[in-house]
Each structure stands twice: as structure tokens, then as C-alpha cells.
C-alpha positions as CSV (number, residue, x, y, z in Angstrom):
1,M,-54.4,22.9,75.3
2,T,-57.1,20.3,74.9
3,A,-57.1,16.5,74.4
4,S,-58.6,13.9,72.2
5,V,-60.7,11.6,74.4
6,I,-62.0,8.1,73.7
7,V,-64.8,7.2,76.1
8,I,-65.2,3.4,76.2
9,S,-68.9,2.9,77.0
10,G,-70.9,-0.3,77.4
11,S,-72.8,-2.4,79.9
12,M,-71.3,-4.2,82.9
13,G,-69.2,-7.1,81.8
14,C,-68.7,-6.0,78.2
15,G,-65.0,-5.5,78.8
16,K,-64.6,-1.7,79.2
17,T,-61.8,-1.9,81.8
18,T,-60.0,-4.7,80.0
19,V,-60.1,-2.9,76.7
20,L,-59.0,0.3,78.4
21,G,-55.9,-1.5,79.7
22,E,-55.1,-3.2,76.4
23,A,-55.5,0.0,74.4
24,S,-53.2,1.7,76.9
25,D,-50.6,-1.1,76.4
26,L,-50.8,-0.7,72.6
27,L,-50.3,3.0,72.9
28,S,-47.4,2.6,75.2
29,A,-45.8,0.0,72.9
30,A,-46.1,2.5,70.1
31,G,-44.5,5.2,72.2
32,L,-47.6,7.4,72.2
33,A,-48.1,9.4,75.4
34,H,-51.6,9.1,76.9
35,G,-53.6,8.9,80.1
36,T,-56.2,6.5,81.3
37,I,-59.2,7.0,83.6
38,D,-61.6,4.4,84.9
39,L,-64.4,6.5,86.3
40,D,-65.5,3.6,88.5
41,A,-62.2,3.9,90.3
42,I,-62.0,7.6,91.0
43,A,-64.8,8.2,93.4
44,T,-66.0,5.2,95.3
45,A,-67.6,6.7,98.4
46,L,-70.6,6.0,100.6
47,L,-72.5,9.1,99.7
48,P,-76.0,9.9,98.5
49,G,-76.3,9.1,94.7
50,D,-76.2,12.6,93.4
51,V,-73.3,13.7,95.7
52,A,-71.3,10.6,94.7
53,R,-71.9,11.2,91.0
54,D,-70.9,14.9,91.3
55,L,-67.7,13.8,93.0
56,V,-66.9,11.5,90.0
57,F,-67.1,14.5,87.6
58,R,-65.2,16.8,89.9
59,N,-62.4,14.2,90.1
60,L,-62.5,13.7,86.4
61,E,-62.1,17.5,85.8
62,A,-59.1,17.6,88.1
63,I,-57.4,14.6,86.5
64,Y,-58.1,15.9,83.0
65,R,-56.5,19.3,84.0
66,N,-53.5,17.5,85.5
67,F,-53.0,15.4,82.3
68,L,-53.1,18.6,80.2
69,S,-50.6,20.3,82.5
70,T,-48.1,17.5,81.8
71,G,-48.7,17.6,78.0
72,I,-51.0,14.6,77.7
73,T,-53.2,15.1,74.7
74,R,-54.8,11.6,74.5
75,V,-57.0,10.3,77.2
76,L,-58.9,7.0,77.4
77,I,-61.9,6.8,79.7
78,S,-64.0,3.8,80.8
79,E,-67.6,4.9,81.6
80,P,-71.0,3.7,80.5
81,V,-72.6,6.8,78.9
82,E,-76.3,6.1,79.6
83,N,-77.8,9.3,78.1
84,R,-77.1,12.7,76.5
85,D,-77.0,14.3,80.0
86,E,-74.1,12.1,81.0
87,L,-72.3,12.9,77.7
88,D,-72.8,16.6,78.4
89,R,-71.4,16.2,81.9
90,L,-68.3,14.5,80.5
91,R,-67.9,17.4,78.0
92,R,-68.2,20.0,80.9
93,A,-65.6,18.2,83.0
94,M,-63.2,18.2,80.0
95,P,-63.7,21.6,78.4
96,G,-62.6,21.7,74.7
97,A,-61.9,18.0,74.5
98,D,-62.6,16.2,71.3
99,L,-64.7,13.3,72.6
100,V,-65.4,10.1,70.7
101,V,-67.7,7.5,72.3
102,C,-67.2,3.8,71.5
103,R,-69.7,1.4,72.8
104,L,-68.5,-2.1,73.4
105,T,-71.0,-4.8,73.0
106,A,-71.2,-8.4,74.0
107,S,-74.0,-10.9,74.4
108,L,-75.9,-10.9,77.6
109,E,-74.7,-14.4,78.2
110,T,-71.1,-13.3,77.8
111,M,-71.5,-10.3,80.1
112,R,-73.2,-12.4,82.8
113,S,-70.4,-15.0,82.6
114,R,-67.8,-12.4,83.0
115,L,-69.6,-10.8,85.9
116,R,-70.0,-14.2,87.7
117,T,-66.3,-14.5,87.6
118,R,-65.4,-10.9,88.4
119,E,-68.1,-10.2,91.0
120,P,-68.4,-13.3,93.2
121,G,-69.7,-11.4,96.3
122,M,-72.9,-10.5,97.8
123,L,-73.9,-8.0,95.1
124,Q,-73.5,-10.5,92.2
125,E,-77.3,-10.8,91.5
126,Q,-77.7,-7.0,91.4
127,F,-74.8,-6.8,89.0
128,L,-76.2,-9.5,86.7
129,A,-79.6,-7.7,86.6
130,R,-77.9,-4.3,86.1
131,A,-76.0,-5.7,83.0
132,A,-79.3,-6.4,81.2
133,E,-80.9,-3.1,82.3
134,L,-77.9,-1.0,81.3
135,D,-77.6,-2.8,78.0
136,H,-81.2,-1.8,77.2
137,L,-80.6,1.8,78.4
138,L,-77.5,2.1,76.1
139,D,-79.5,0.7,73.2
140,S,-82.1,3.4,73.7
141,A,-79.6,6.2,74.3
142,G,-77.6,5.8,71.1
143,V,-74.9,8.3,72.2
144,E,-72.0,6.3,70.8
145,D,-70.1,7.4,67.6
146,F,-69.4,3.7,66.8
147,A,-69.7,0.3,68.4
148,I,-67.3,-2.7,68.6
149,A,-68.3,-6.3,69.3
150,N,-66.3,-7.7,72.2
151,D,-67.5,-11.2,72.1
152,G,-65.3,-14.1,71.1
153,R,-62.4,-11.9,69.9
154,S,-59.0,-11.3,71.2
155,I,-58.8,-8.3,73.5
156,T,-55.8,-7.0,71.5
157,D,-57.9,-7.0,68.3
158,V,-60.7,-5.2,70.0
159,A,-58.4,-2.5,71.5
160,R,-56.6,-2.1,68.2
161,E,-59.9,-1.6,66.4
162,L,-60.9,1.0,69.0
163,L,-57.8,3.0,68.4
164,E,-58.0,2.7,64.7
165,R,-61.7,3.7,64.4
166,A,-61.1,6.7,66.8
167,G,-58.4,7.8,64.4
168,W,-55.5,7.6,67.0
169,V,-53.4,5.0,65.1
170,R,-53.2,3.5,61.6
171,P,-53.3,-0.3,61.3
172,A,-49.5,-0.4,60.9
173,D,-48.9,1.6,64.1
174,C,-49.8,-1.0,66.7
């Protein structure tokens, strides 16, 4: 058994985690079984960069297998996909999965405003700088199947568009 996977990509502050949650709520309200994975949350560890990143993908592989073993065939993932190598690592961690990558976009001003609220601590300036850097990297990578603007719209509308464009629901379903 394999699953259909939507990877919600985008820069810091574009709304990946929020859209992930709202899309999950819409699927639940429609009675559609699914799993969600926020890759930022599955392997926070004080390890050298490559070791920490390998841990993320090992954890993803285990969670994906666990979802499949319970009959879950739809998986939502929040993860900025910076390049083709990252996309290939996702595919290797979820063998046979039908992956669709959606890039959420928002203006740099919006992303920074969200980050100032969400990340008030000592790393805020690094996060603000990283949002611009990551946005540029994602522009260059072009690994997404489609993009959705997440600036000045309701989160429910954005999540609904995500699910519709990925082919998981019809407009009348949620």
C-alpha cells in the first residue's frame, strides 16, 4: 500500500503549519482519514547538521510506514523543499508515495510580521533573515507542482484550495 502525499512547502512565516492544521480539520470534517506530519516537530535535536537532517528523514520513514500500517492513504506534510535533492530524500523516505508539492507564498512583509509574533525570542533576527533567504532559494528551486498565495486570505480558503488543487476533494466536499 502507498499513500498520496501533499507536501506543503514555503518560506518561514508563509503559513505552512497553519495551513497543515486547517487542511487536516477540513479532511476530518469531511470524514476523510489522513495523517499529518510537521517535519520541524519530529526531530529537534542538538546534533551536527547532517546528523540532525538524517534523523528527520529516518523519523519520517518510520511515521509513514506506521500510517500505512493503519490504512492511512492520505498524508499532509509541512516542509520547505529547498531543492531537488530534498525532494528526492522525501521520495526515498516514503517509497511509492504519490507526492504533490504545493508552495505557499506570502509577501516578505507578511512573513516577517508573522515571525515577529511567533518567534519573539533570541533567534528572531536569524529567523527574519532566513525567511528572505529561503524565499529566494525556493524561487530558484522551482520544485513545486503549484503555488498558492497565502496573503490576505482566510486560512480555510487557502487550505480548501490546497486540497482541491491536489485532487483530494471536490469543491462541494469541504
